[in-house]
BAFIMAR-867004 format. One record per residue (C-alpha): x negated, y negated, z negated; residue in three letters; residue number from 1. Coordinates in nm, 3 decimals. Each point is the difference from the previous one (the first is absolute). Layout:
N
{px X | py Y | pz Z | res Ala | n NUM}
...
//
This chain:
175
{px 1.358 | py -1.752 | pz 0.006 | res Met | n 1}
{px -0.280 | py 0.227 | pz 0.122 | res Asp | n 2}
{px -0.045 | py 0.051 | pz 0.374 | res Glu | n 3}
{px 0.091 | py 0.342 | pz 0.131 | res Glu | n 4}
{px -0.187 | py 0.216 | pz 0.255 | res Thr | n 5}
{px 0.100 | py -0.025 | pz 0.357 | res Lys | n 6}
{px -0.102 | py 0.361 | pz 0.056 | res Asn | n 7}
{px 0.169 | py 0.302 | pz -0.163 | res Val | n 8}
{px -0.231 | py 0.241 | pz -0.183 | res Tyr | n 9}
{px 0.031 | py 0.369 | pz -0.083 | res Ser | n 10}
{px -0.101 | py 0.132 | pz -0.332 | res Leu | n 11}
{px -0.379 | py 0.044 | pz -0.023 | res Pro | n 12}
{px 0.048 | py 0.325 | pz -0.201 | res Leu | n 13}
{px 0.227 | py 0.299 | pz 0.015 | res Glu | n 14}
{px 0.305 | py -0.071 | pz -0.226 | res Arg | n 15}
{px -0.050 | py 0.336 | pz -0.189 | res Lys | n 16}
{px -0.346 | py -0.125 | pz -0.118 | res Asp | n 17}
{px 0.122 | py -0.327 | pz -0.150 | res Ile | n 18}
{px 0.039 | py 0.012 | pz -0.381 | res Val | n 19}
{px 0.106 | py -0.360 | pz -0.036 | res Leu | n 20}
{px -0.002 | py -0.321 | pz 0.204 | res Thr | n 21}
{px -0.077 | py -0.325 | pz -0.178 | res Leu | n 22}
{px -0.035 | py -0.369 | pz 0.064 | res Ser | n 23}
{px -0.121 | py -0.161 | pz -0.317 | res Asn | n 24}
{px -0.017 | py -0.382 | pz 0.003 | res Lys | n 25}
{px -0.244 | py 0.007 | pz -0.296 | res Arg | n 26}
{px -0.248 | py 0.189 | pz 0.223 | res Val | n 27}
{px 0.097 | py -0.127 | pz 0.351 | res His | n 28}
{px 0.045 | py -0.375 | pz -0.020 | res Ser | n 29}
{px -0.096 | py -0.278 | pz 0.234 | res Gly | n 30}
{px -0.129 | py 0.124 | pz 0.333 | res His | n 31}
{px 0.081 | py 0.364 | pz -0.108 | res Leu | n 32}
{px 0.359 | py -0.087 | pz -0.099 | res Asn | n 33}
{px 0.152 | py 0.254 | pz 0.236 | res Asn | n 34}
{px -0.243 | py 0.289 | pz -0.052 | res Ala | n 35}
{px 0.136 | py 0.341 | pz -0.090 | res Ile | n 36}
{px -0.168 | py 0.282 | pz -0.199 | res Asp | n 37}
{px 0.091 | py 0.357 | pz 0.082 | res Phe | n 38}
{px -0.088 | py 0.224 | pz -0.295 | res Ile | n 39}
{px -0.132 | py 0.322 | pz 0.147 | res Val | n 40}
{px -0.254 | py 0.260 | pz -0.098 | res Pro | n 41}
{px -0.363 | py -0.048 | pz 0.106 | res Lys | n 42}
{px -0.059 | py 0.145 | pz 0.343 | res Gly | n 43}
{px 0.348 | py -0.060 | pz 0.135 | res Thr | n 44}
{px 0.020 | py -0.034 | pz 0.377 | res Lys | n 45}
{px 0.043 | py -0.365 | pz 0.129 | res Ile | n 46}
{px 0.145 | py -0.070 | pz 0.337 | res Phe | n 47}
{px -0.006 | py -0.300 | pz 0.225 | res Ala | n 48}
{px 0.333 | py -0.192 | pz -0.062 | res Ala | n 49}
{px 0.001 | py -0.144 | pz 0.359 | res Arg | n 50}
{px -0.207 | py 0.011 | pz 0.323 | res Asn | n 51}
{px -0.309 | py -0.222 | pz -0.004 | res Gly | n 52}
{px -0.371 | py -0.042 | pz 0.002 | res Glu | n 53}
{px -0.222 | py 0.055 | pz -0.309 | res Val | n 54}
{px -0.174 | py -0.322 | pz -0.084 | res Ile | n 55}
{px -0.175 | py 0.100 | pz -0.322 | res Ala | n 56}
{px -0.089 | py 0.308 | pz -0.193 | res Val | n 57}
{px -0.183 | py 0.045 | pz -0.329 | res Lys | n 58}
{px -0.025 | py 0.343 | pz -0.165 | res Asp | n 59}
{px -0.340 | py 0.007 | pz -0.177 | res Asn | n 60}
{px 0.095 | py -0.063 | pz -0.350 | res Ser | n 61}
{px 0.046 | py 0.266 | pz -0.268 | res Lys | n 62}
{px 0.083 | py -0.245 | pz -0.276 | res Leu | n 63}
{px 0.312 | py -0.159 | pz -0.139 | res Gly | n 64}
{px 0.182 | py -0.083 | pz -0.321 | res Gly | n 65}
{px 0.151 | py -0.282 | pz -0.193 | res Leu | n 66}
{px -0.324 | py -0.174 | pz -0.090 | res Asn | n 67}
{px -0.017 | py -0.352 | pz 0.148 | res Lys | n 68}
{px -0.323 | py 0.092 | pz 0.187 | res Lys | n 69}
{px 0.225 | py 0.204 | pz 0.241 | res Tyr | n 70}
{px 0.201 | py -0.308 | pz 0.108 | res Ile | n 71}
{px -0.067 | py -0.087 | pz 0.367 | res Gly | n 72}
{px -0.119 | py 0.205 | pz 0.294 | res Asn | n 73}
{px -0.339 | py 0.122 | pz -0.128 | res Lys | n 74}
{px 0.144 | py 0.326 | pz -0.142 | res Tyr | n 75}
{px 0.333 | py 0.006 | pz 0.199 | res Leu | n 76}
{px 0.033 | py 0.244 | pz 0.282 | res Asn | n 77}
{px 0.254 | py -0.098 | pz 0.273 | res Tyr | n 78}
{px 0.114 | py 0.021 | pz 0.354 | res Ile | n 79}
{px 0.147 | py -0.308 | pz 0.191 | res Ser | n 80}
{px 0.195 | py 0.033 | pz 0.320 | res Ile | n 81}
{px 0.092 | py -0.287 | pz 0.239 | res Gln | n 82}
{px 0.357 | py 0.022 | pz 0.154 | res His | n 83}
{px 0.187 | py -0.215 | pz 0.247 | res Asn | n 84}
{px 0.143 | py -0.324 | pz -0.115 | res Asn | n 85}
{px -0.321 | py -0.074 | pz -0.187 | res Gly | n 86}
{px 0.092 | py 0.225 | pz -0.289 | res Glu | n 87}
{px -0.260 | py 0.209 | pz -0.186 | res Ile | n 88}
{px 0.073 | py 0.299 | pz -0.216 | res Ser | n 89}
{px -0.241 | py 0.094 | pz -0.280 | res Glu | n 90}
{px -0.037 | py 0.325 | pz -0.178 | res Tyr | n 91}
{px -0.210 | py -0.031 | pz -0.322 | res Ala | n 92}
{px -0.153 | py 0.215 | pz -0.278 | res His | n 93}
{px -0.081 | py 0.279 | pz 0.254 | res Ile | n 94}
{px -0.220 | py 0.289 | pz -0.116 | res Lys | n 95}
{px -0.384 | py 0.002 | pz 0.037 | res Tyr | n 96}
{px -0.067 | py 0.097 | pz 0.357 | res His | n 97}
{px 0.381 | py 0.028 | pz 0.044 | res Gly | n 98}
{px 0.033 | py -0.185 | pz 0.327 | res Ser | n 99}
{px 0.070 | py 0.191 | pz 0.327 | res Phe | n 100}
{px -0.020 | py -0.313 | pz 0.223 | res Val | n 101}
{px -0.272 | py -0.242 | pz 0.111 | res Lys | n 102}
{px 0.007 | py -0.372 | pz 0.069 | res Lys | n 103}
{px 0.115 | py -0.066 | pz 0.360 | res Gly | n 104}
{px 0.197 | py 0.323 | pz 0.027 | res Gln | n 105}
{px 0.359 | py -0.007 | pz 0.129 | res Lys | n 106}
{px 0.248 | py 0.184 | pz -0.226 | res Val | n 107}
{px 0.358 | py 0.112 | pz 0.048 | res Lys | n 108}
{px 0.279 | py -0.023 | pz -0.250 | res Lys | n 109}
{px 0.003 | py 0.318 | pz -0.207 | res Gly | n 110}
{px -0.367 | py 0.077 | pz 0.067 | res Gln | n 111}
{px -0.199 | py 0.134 | pz -0.301 | res Leu | n 112}
{px -0.245 | py -0.286 | pz -0.090 | res Ile | n 113}
{px -0.130 | py 0.087 | pz -0.348 | res Gly | n 114}
{px 0.047 | py 0.135 | pz -0.352 | res Leu | n 115}
{px 0.121 | py -0.176 | pz -0.314 | res Ser | n 116}
{px -0.236 | py -0.069 | pz -0.288 | res Gly | n 117}
{px -0.071 | py -0.216 | pz -0.296 | res Asn | n 118}
{px -0.275 | py -0.235 | pz 0.104 | res Thr | n 119}
{px -0.040 | py -0.362 | pz -0.088 | res Gly | n 120}
{px 0.213 | py -0.174 | pz -0.256 | res Tyr | n 121}
{px 0.244 | py 0.281 | pz -0.069 | res Ser | n 122}
{px 0.168 | py 0.172 | pz -0.306 | res Ser | n 123}
{px 0.086 | py 0.327 | pz 0.179 | res Glu | n 124}
{px -0.001 | py 0.167 | pz 0.342 | res Pro | n 125}
{px 0.230 | py -0.183 | pz 0.235 | res His | n 126}
{px 0.033 | py -0.162 | pz 0.342 | res Leu | n 127}
{px 0.024 | py -0.379 | pz 0.004 | res His | n 128}
{px 0.168 | py -0.102 | pz 0.316 | res Phe | n 129}
{px 0.074 | py -0.347 | pz 0.135 | res His | n 130}
{px 0.058 | py -0.172 | pz 0.331 | res Val | n 131}
{px -0.152 | py -0.346 | pz 0.043 | res Ala | n 132}
{px -0.026 | py -0.281 | pz 0.249 | res Arg | n 133}
{px -0.299 | py -0.226 | pz 0.030 | res Leu | n 134}
{px 0.065 | py -0.363 | pz -0.095 | res Asp | n 135}
{px -0.183 | py -0.315 | pz -0.105 | res Asp | n 136}
{px 0.028 | py 0.057 | pz -0.375 | res Ser | n 137}
{px -0.305 | py 0.021 | pz -0.228 | res Ser | n 138}
{px 0.009 | py 0.387 | pz 0.038 | res Asn | n 139}
{px 0.050 | py -0.016 | pz 0.374 | res Gly | n 140}
{px 0.299 | py 0.226 | pz -0.007 | res Trp | n 141}
{px 0.323 | py 0.083 | pz -0.186 | res Lys | n 142}
{px 0.212 | py 0.316 | pz -0.040 | res Thr | n 143}
{px 0.337 | py 0.031 | pz 0.161 | res Leu | n 144}
{px 0.315 | py 0.179 | pz -0.123 | res Gln | n 145}
{px -0.015 | py 0.332 | pz 0.182 | res Ile | n 146}
{px 0.286 | py 0.126 | pz 0.208 | res Lys | n 147}
{px -0.014 | py 0.386 | pz -0.018 | res Phe | n 148}
{px 0.171 | py 0.237 | pz 0.245 | res Ser | n 149}
{px 0.106 | py 0.220 | pz -0.302 | res Ala | n 150}
{px 0.171 | py -0.098 | pz -0.317 | res Lys | n 151}
{px -0.253 | py -0.065 | pz -0.278 | res Val | n 152}
{px 0.092 | py -0.044 | pz -0.363 | res Lys | n 153}
{px -0.250 | py -0.229 | pz -0.156 | res Ile | n 154}
{px -0.013 | py -0.052 | pz -0.374 | res Arg | n 155}
{px -0.075 | py -0.365 | pz -0.066 | res Arg | n 156}
{px -0.174 | py -0.145 | pz -0.299 | res Asn | n 157}
{px -0.093 | py 0.344 | pz -0.142 | res Tyr | n 158}
{px -0.245 | py -0.097 | pz -0.262 | res Phe | n 159}
{px -0.098 | py 0.317 | pz -0.177 | res Asn | n 160}
{px -0.169 | py 0.186 | pz 0.289 | res Ile | n 161}
{px -0.183 | py 0.238 | pz -0.241 | res Leu | n 162}
{px 0.311 | py 0.115 | pz -0.181 | res Ser | n 163}
{px 0.006 | py 0.360 | pz -0.120 | res Gly | n 164}
{px 0.288 | py 0.056 | pz 0.240 | res Tyr | n 165}
{px -0.201 | py -0.105 | pz 0.303 | res Leu | n 166}
{px -0.318 | py 0.174 | pz -0.106 | res Val | n 167}
{px 0.185 | py 0.329 | pz -0.067 | res Ser | n 168}
{px 0.184 | py -0.031 | pz 0.338 | res Lys | n 169}
{px -0.330 | py -0.045 | pz 0.182 | res Ile | n 170}
{px -0.146 | py 0.293 | pz -0.193 | res Ala | n 171}
{px 0.281 | py 0.218 | pz 0.123 | res Lys | n 172}
{px -0.043 | py -0.111 | pz 0.355 | res Val | n 173}
{px -0.380 | py 0.062 | pz 0.005 | res Thr | n 174}
{px 0.023 | py 0.360 | pz -0.141 | res Lys | n 175}
//
């Protein structure tokens, strides 16, 4: 059984902006086992899910896609926030120059921290969100099952992320 967060987190997006919420074990396995993808249009506002301190920010990439060259952090834009109990929330695939925070900055739950994008290894605009704790594994960290303050319906093992249904739904949202 996966370890659960000690902290409770708010949604990092406004519910009205979320098209679909996924946790796909084919994409998120191993140390990313508990990661969640919120399918949202590019440029959607991202909010801090809990009070904390920004420990890392990268928003200088314009590139992304499904080519293997995009795997890793070279093209991935992200924001990492340290919380109490040693937990770290990470917001990934943010837009080029889409961060509104800097390393060392204190943030409050609900504070606007960035905009969603499609950078790094990504099939479409979305927010990858996970909460992790440092450990002595080969990665140095592992994701935790997230306790949210609001009810979240997460579609698990959703394999066909580029289905016509999803693409048309996103197209309607972005118009």
